[in-house]
C-alpha positions in Angstrom: -40.5 131.2 -52.2 -37.2 130.9 -50.4 -36.3 128.0 -48.2 -36.3 130.3 -45.2 -39.9 131.4 -46.0 -41.0 127.8 -46.6 -39.4 126.7 -43.3 -41.2 129.6 -41.3 -44.5 128.7 -42.8 -44.1 125.1 -42.0 -43.1 125.9 -38.4 -46.1 128.2 -37.9 -48.5 125.6 -39.4 -47.1 122.9 -37.1 -47.3 125.1 -34.0 -50.9 126.0 -34.9 -51.8 122.4 -35.3 -50.4 121.5 -32.0 -52.2 124.4 -30.3 -55.5 123.3 -31.8 -55.5 119.7 -30.5 -59.0 118.4 -30.4 -60.7 117.2 -27.2 -60.5 113.6 -28.6 -56.8 114.0 -29.1 -56.2 115.4 -25.7 -58.2 112.7 -23.9 -56.6 110.0 -26.0 -53.2 111.3 -25.0 -54.2 111.2 -21.3 -55.4 107.6 -21.6 -52.1 106.5 -23.2 -50.1 108.5 -20.6 -51.7 106.6 -17.7 -51.0 103.2 -19.3 -53.4 102.7 -22.1 -57.0 101.5 -22.1 -56.2 97.7 -22.4 -53.8 97.7 -19.4 -55.9 100.1 -17.3 -59.0 98.0 -17.6 -57.3 94.8 -16.6 -57.5 96.2 -13.1 -60.8 95.5 -11.4 -60.1 96.6 -7.7 -57.9 99.2 -6.1 -57.0 99.9 -2.5 -55.3 103.2 -1.3 -54.0 104.2 2.0 -52.5 107.5 3.1 -52.7 110.7 5.0 -55.1 113.6 4.7 -54.3 117.1 5.9 -56.5 120.2 6.4 -54.0 123.0 6.4 -56.3 125.7 7.8 -57.1 123.7 10.9 -53.6 122.1 11.1 -55.4 118.8 11.2 -54.1 115.5 9.9 -55.8 112.1 9.7 -55.7 108.8 8.0 -57.4 107.8 4.8 -58.4 104.4 3.3 -60.1 103.9 -0.1 -61.5 100.6 -1.4 -62.8 100.6 -5.0 -64.2 97.9 -7.2 -65.3 98.1 -10.8 -67.6 99.3 -12.1 -69.3 101.3 -9.4 -68.3 100.4 -5.9 -66.3 102.9 -3.8 -65.7 103.4 0.0 -63.7 106.2 1.5 -62.9 106.3 5.2 -61.2 109.2 6.9 -60.3 109.2 10.6 -59.5 112.6 12.2 -58.2 112.3 15.8 -60.4 114.3 18.1 -63.3 114.4 15.6 -63.9 110.8 14.5 -64.6 108.8 11.3 -66.0 110.3 8.1 -67.2 107.8 5.5 -68.6 107.9 2.0 -69.9 104.7 0.3 -71.1 104.2 -3.2 -72.7 100.9 -4.3 -74.4 101.1 -7.7 -77.4 103.3 -7.5 -77.1 103.7 -3.7 -74.9 105.9 -1.6 -74.4 107.0 2.0 -72.4 109.5 4.0 -71.4 109.3 7.7 -69.9 111.8 10.1 -69.8 112.3 13.9 -72.2 115.3 13.6 -74.9 113.9 11.4 -74.5 110.2 11.7 -75.4 108.0 8.6 -77.5 109.6 5.8 -78.5 108.3 2.4 -77.3 110.5 -0.5 -79.7 112.2 -2.8 -80.0 111.0 -6.4 -78.1 114.0 -7.6 -75.2 113.4 -5.1 -75.0 109.8 -6.1 -74.8 110.7 -9.8 -72.0 113.3 -9.3 -70.0 111.2 -6.9 -70.2 108.1 -9.1 -68.8 110.3 -11.9 -66.1 111.8 -9.6 -65.0 108.4 -8.4 -65.6 106.4 -11.6 -63.3 103.4 -11.5 -62.3 103.7 -15.2 -62.4 107.5 -15.3 -59.0 107.7 -17.0 -60.2 105.6 -19.9 -63.9 106.6 -20.2 -64.0 110.3 -20.0 -65.9 110.5 -23.3 -68.6 108.4 -21.8 -68.7 110.4 -18.5 -68.8 113.7 -20.4 -70.8 113.2 -23.7 -70.1 116.8 -24.7 -66.5 118.1 -24.9 -65.2 121.4 -26.2 -61.7 122.8 -26.4 -61.4 125.7 -24.0 -57.9 127.1 -24.7 -54.8 126.8 -22.6 -53.9 127.7 -19.1 -50.9 127.7 -16.7 -51.3 125.3 -13.8 -48.5 125.4 -11.2 -46.0 126.4 -13.9 -47.2 123.8 -16.5 -48.8 124.6 -19.8 -52.1 122.8 -20.0 -54.8 122.1 -22.6 -58.3 122.9 -21.2 -61.5 121.0 -22.0 -65.0 122.2 -21.1 -66.7 118.8 -20.4 -70.4 118.5 -19.9 -71.9 115.4 -18.3 -75.3 114.0 -19.2 -76.8 116.0 -16.3 -75.4 119.1 -14.6 -73.3 122.0 -15.7 -70.0 121.9 -17.6 -66.8 121.2 -15.8 -63.2 122.0 -16.8 -60.4 119.5 -17.2 -56.8 120.6 -17.5 -54.3 118.3 -19.1 -50.5 118.8 -19.0 -49.5 119.6 -22.6 -46.2 117.8 -22.3 -47.1 114.7 -20.2 -50.7 114.4 -21.1 -51.7 113.9 -17.4 -54.9 115.3 -16.0 -53.5 117.9 -13.5 -56.6 119.9 -12.6 -60.4 119.6 -12.4 -62.8 122.5 -11.8 -66.5 121.9 -11.0 -69.4 123.0 -8.9 -71.6 121.0 -6.6 -74.9 122.0 -4.8 -75.2 121.3 -1.0 -78.1 121.9 1.3 -75.8 123.8 3.8 -73.9 126.1 1.4 -75.7 126.1 -1.9 -73.5 126.1 -4.9 -69.8 125.3 -4.0 -66.9 125.7 -6.4 -64.3 123.0 -6.3 -60.8 122.9 -7.6 -59.0 119.6 -7.6 -55.2 119.3 -8.3 -53.6 116.0 -9.2 -49.8 115.7 -8.6 -47.0 113.2 -8.2 -48.0 110.6 -10.8 -46.2 107.3 -10.1 -46.0 103.9 -11.6 -48.2 101.2 -10.1 -48.0 97.9 -12.0 -47.4 99.7 -15.2 -50.2 102.4 -14.7 -49.5 106.0 -13.7 -51.6 107.2 -10.8 -51.5 110.5 -8.8 -50.2 110.0 -5.3 -51.1 113.6 -4.2 -54.5 115.2 -4.6 -55.5 118.6 -3.3 -59.1 119.7 -3.1 -59.8 123.4 -2.8 -63.1 125.3 -2.0 -63.8 128.8 -0.9 -63.8 127.5 2.7 -60.4 125.9 2.6 -58.3 123.1 1.2 -57.7 119.4 1.9 -54.5 117.5 0.8 -54.4 113.8 0.4 -51.0 112.0 0.1 -51.1 108.3 -0.6 -48.4 106.1 0.8 -49.7 102.9 -0.8 -51.8 102.1 -3.8 -52.5 98.4 -4.8 -54.2 97.2 -7.9 -56.3 94.0 -8.1 -56.1 93.5 -4.3 -58.7 91.4 -2.6 -61.8 93.6 -1.9 -64.8 91.9 -0.4 -68.3 93.1 -1.4 -69.3 93.7 2.2 -66.9 96.7 2.1 -69.6 98.6 0.3 -72.5 98.0 2.7 -74.3 100.9 4.4 -72.1 102.2 7.2 -73.1 101.4 10.7 -74.5 104.2 12.8 
């Protein structure tokens, strides 16, 4: 075998190995890309403030998020001319509030899916959130080559996670949710503009798409380990 033949075989073998990264390897690369498990899990609270835009309606509002490990989350959006929309998770309880329906408790299914979507340590515990993971090929996402994982939670259908092959960042998440109003709704969430926050890399722009339209969140401020009182996660007032 000539040196050229040996070199070509070695190149093909290496390329094949890279293309066949296992789900564990892909997820581990993501965890390291955002700062590593040890550093990430030193954070126990997070506050985020920014702007939310609904392009189809040409509507812009403000957004505030308060999160506390392991399972507390409050999201408050204020749209001028419409009012305040809130979503609160507190362990095994959850509520939603909007100007049309007022305050309503979430169903058990909604609480489970929202706790997974907003898990405080999602970036370091994907394998726990999705016990079954399978490689699902590659895909182009906004001009970036990504490795795709089919991830199945303990309950519910499989979801798809797209990781940038170069940076390791999670850049897209596809899933479905069931609502009383619309039945099964397909969601596509895009994560962009990862920036350094106290040594961790977090996305500052998140776009959520459904068949009915899209919503774009742009954070202006993210703080780790900020003071977050437990009363932030009480049931919203009517």
